[in-house]
Backbone bond lengths (Angstrom), bond angles and torsions (degrees), N, CA, C in turn:
res aa  C-N    CA-C-N  psi(-1)  N-CA   C-N-CA  omega(-1)  CA-C   N-CA-C  phi
1 M - - - 1.454 - - 1.518 110.22 -
2 N 1.315 116.25 139.40 1.454 121.80 179.12 1.527 109.01 -84.24
3 K 1.312 115.92 105.79 1.452 119.81 -174.88 1.527 110.67 -122.32
4 I 1.328 115.78 128.22 1.459 121.96 176.32 1.520 108.18 -108.30
5 T 1.341 115.58 128.55 1.460 120.72 177.64 1.519 109.36 -124.56
6 F 1.323 114.73 157.27 1.457 122.22 -178.82 1.527 107.55 -119.16
7 I 1.329 116.07 116.94 1.458 122.68 -174.25 1.533 109.63 -103.01
8 E 1.307 116.10 128.57 1.468 121.56 -179.53 1.518 111.35 -66.22
9 R 1.341 114.43 138.44 1.468 121.39 172.77 1.522 107.39 -128.91
10 Y 1.303 116.84 137.45 1.458 125.33 175.15 1.527 113.80 71.38
11 S 1.338 118.02 -51.76 1.455 121.71 -176.36 1.518 109.50 -131.43
12 S 1.333 116.01 140.67 1.460 119.98 178.35 1.530 111.89 -101.22
13 T 1.330 116.54 7.00 1.465 121.70 178.75 1.534 109.03 -114.42
14 D 1.314 116.13 -174.75 1.460 120.87 176.04 1.526 112.31 -79.25
15 E 1.317 116.92 -7.17 1.464 122.63 -178.99 1.528 110.46 -105.04
16 P 1.334 117.47 152.83 1.469 120.78 177.53 1.527 111.83 -65.62
17 D 1.329 115.53 162.74 1.457 119.99 176.14 1.525 109.70 -73.58
18 D 1.340 117.13 -174.90 1.464 120.85 -176.25 1.530 113.06 -68.55
19 K 1.331 117.92 -9.08 1.468 121.82 175.73 1.526 111.64 -104.36
20 G 1.344 116.82 6.18 1.456 121.10 178.10 1.514 115.54 84.04
21 R 1.335 116.94 14.89 1.466 120.24 -176.43 1.528 111.42 -100.59
22 W 1.328 115.40 142.71 1.465 123.00 175.66 1.507 106.77 -156.58
23 A 1.323 117.27 127.96 1.464 120.44 178.38 1.520 109.48 -159.01
24 R 1.350 114.38 162.51 1.452 121.90 173.93 1.517 108.28 -134.77
25 K 1.340 115.72 128.45 1.464 121.14 172.42 1.514 107.39 -82.27
26 V 1.324 116.63 139.96 1.458 121.31 178.34 1.524 107.38 -105.64
27 L 1.336 116.33 115.94 1.462 121.28 -177.45 1.518 111.19 -112.45
28 Y 1.311 115.34 142.52 1.455 122.80 173.26 1.517 107.68 -103.41
29 N 1.317 116.70 124.51 1.465 123.08 -177.92 1.532 112.37 53.13
30 N 1.324 116.51 36.36 1.476 124.08 178.03 1.523 113.74 55.12
31 E 1.327 117.52 23.30 1.461 119.85 -175.14 1.523 113.54 -136.47
32 L 1.320 117.06 -48.31 1.456 122.12 -173.02 1.527 110.01 -98.40
33 C 1.336 117.08 120.73 1.465 120.92 178.25 1.537 108.46 -78.79
34 I 1.341 116.13 114.72 1.463 120.97 -177.65 1.523 112.57 -108.03
35 G 1.332 117.38 -5.31 1.453 118.68 -179.86 1.513 113.23 -173.89
36 W 1.330 113.81 176.77 1.450 122.44 -177.36 1.517 106.74 -147.91
37 I 1.328 117.33 133.42 1.457 122.22 176.41 1.523 107.80 -119.67
38 K 1.327 115.59 126.53 1.455 121.49 -177.71 1.524 109.55 -118.72
39 R 1.307 117.67 135.23 1.455 123.49 176.35 1.522 108.56 -91.91
40 F 1.335 116.57 137.92 1.455 120.40 174.48 1.522 109.42 -149.52
41 E 1.316 116.29 165.05 1.455 121.18 177.79 1.521 108.91 -117.84
42 H 1.343 115.15 138.99 1.461 121.55 178.14 1.522 107.71 -140.50
43 S 1.305 116.59 123.01 1.469 122.74 -178.51 1.529 111.55 52.90
44 G 1.326 116.09 39.63 1.453 121.55 177.75 1.518 115.40 79.96
45 K 1.335 118.05 2.29 1.457 121.65 179.53 1.530 110.05 -107.74
46 V 1.315 115.95 138.82 1.466 121.30 175.43 1.528 107.75 -83.48
47 M 1.337 116.42 132.07 1.460 123.13 179.26 1.529 108.38 -133.51
48 F 1.328 115.47 165.30 1.464 120.99 -179.08 1.527 109.49 -130.75
49 C 1.318 115.27 124.70 1.466 121.91 -179.81 1.527 108.15 -100.42
50 L 1.326 115.50 122.96 1.458 122.27 -179.70 1.523 109.64 -105.59
51 S 1.326 116.66 130.34 1.461 122.65 173.74 1.521 108.01 -122.44
52 G 1.327 116.91 124.24 1.453 121.97 176.57 1.519 109.70 -94.81
53 F 1.322 116.82 141.65 1.465 121.86 -177.33 1.524 111.67 -110.43
54 F 1.320 117.22 36.53 1.461 122.14 178.73 1.522 107.22 -147.54
55 P 1.335 118.36 158.98 1.472 120.49 -178.26 1.527 111.70 -61.78
56 T 1.330 115.56 128.77 1.461 119.87 179.61 1.517 113.31 -127.79
57 T 1.329 118.52 -24.22 1.465 120.01 -174.27 1.517 113.68 -127.60
58 G 1.296 119.46 16.51 1.450 120.93 -179.81 1.511 112.89 96.44
59 N 1.309 116.25 -168.23 1.463 121.39 -173.30 1.523 114.61 -74.65
60 D 1.332 118.60 -25.03 1.466 119.01 -175.05 1.528 113.79 -84.40
61 G 1.279 120.26 -14.62 1.454 123.17 178.13 1.510 109.01 -157.88
62 P 1.316 118.20 74.16 1.451 121.15 -164.32 1.530 117.02 -70.20
63 N 1.305 119.33 -21.06 1.463 119.04 -176.15 1.522 110.93 -110.42
64 F 1.324 115.70 151.87 1.453 122.18 -179.09 1.516 110.80 -99.51
65 H 1.333 115.62 139.92 1.464 122.44 172.47 1.523 107.09 -137.59
66 G 1.306 117.17 131.01 1.454 120.83 179.22 1.514 111.06 -151.47
67 I 1.334 115.55 158.21 1.456 121.86 -179.92 1.519 108.28 -119.31
68 Y 1.339 115.79 134.51 1.457 122.30 -175.56 1.518 110.69 -131.25
69 P 1.332 116.52 149.15 1.472 119.68 -179.00 1.528 114.18 -76.45
70 T 1.343 117.21 -16.55 1.468 119.62 178.99 1.529 110.49 -135.52
71 Y 1.314 114.08 154.27 1.464 120.64 176.22 1.520 110.06 -63.33
72 K 1.327 116.63 -39.76 1.465 121.50 -178.96 1.533 111.22 -61.06
73 E 1.323 117.80 -40.31 1.469 120.72 178.28 1.524 111.11 -65.75
74 S 1.324 117.47 -39.67 1.472 119.75 178.50 1.524 110.53 -66.43
75 Q 1.325 117.71 -37.01 1.462 121.34 175.94 1.529 110.72 -62.53
76 G 1.320 116.54 -45.01 1.454 120.92 179.85 1.517 112.72 -62.33
77 K 1.340 116.55 -39.23 1.460 120.78 -178.77 1.523 111.51 -67.17
78 I 1.326 118.34 -43.52 1.466 119.31 -179.44 1.529 110.19 -66.11
79 K 1.332 117.57 -36.02 1.469 120.16 176.51 1.527 110.89 -64.61
80 E 1.328 116.27 -43.38 1.468 121.32 178.77 1.526 111.25 -61.33
81 L 1.334 116.81 -48.04 1.461 121.24 -179.36 1.525 111.55 -63.69
82 W 1.333 117.11 -41.16 1.461 120.98 -179.20 1.526 110.46 -64.36
83 N 1.336 117.01 -43.55 1.464 119.62 178.96 1.531 111.83 -64.67
84 E 1.340 117.32 -37.63 1.480 120.28 174.77 1.518 110.43 -62.00
85 F 1.324 116.57 -42.89 1.474 121.19 179.11 1.528 110.58 -61.13
86 L 1.324 116.89 -47.10 1.464 120.38 -179.74 1.533 111.25 -61.34
87 N 1.313 117.09 -39.64 1.468 120.53 178.54 1.529 112.18 -65.17
88 K 1.328 117.13 -35.01 1.471 120.81 -179.88 1.522 112.83 -71.13
89 I 1.315 117.40 -28.97 1.476 118.58 -176.64 1.521 112.71 -95.98
90 K 1.322 118.46 1.67 1.468 120.97 177.91 1.495 110.74 -70.53
């Protein structure tokens, strides 16, 4: 089964740790790291930066990076991109 999980790094809450760090590793089948989601604040707004660790746009720019206003949106995007990738290599 194709399973994507999100593993807590630094903080287990919605807030950063005492050093200001917050991230989630994105794992496929609890083994392969396919992405990273980082929480940050800009102009008083919380945002989430998603980095994909697999080819998403071809040979000229193989990795994906995007910024989302919610953690849920960043989760949805990495799932969407991963499923597109799997369909392309079938």
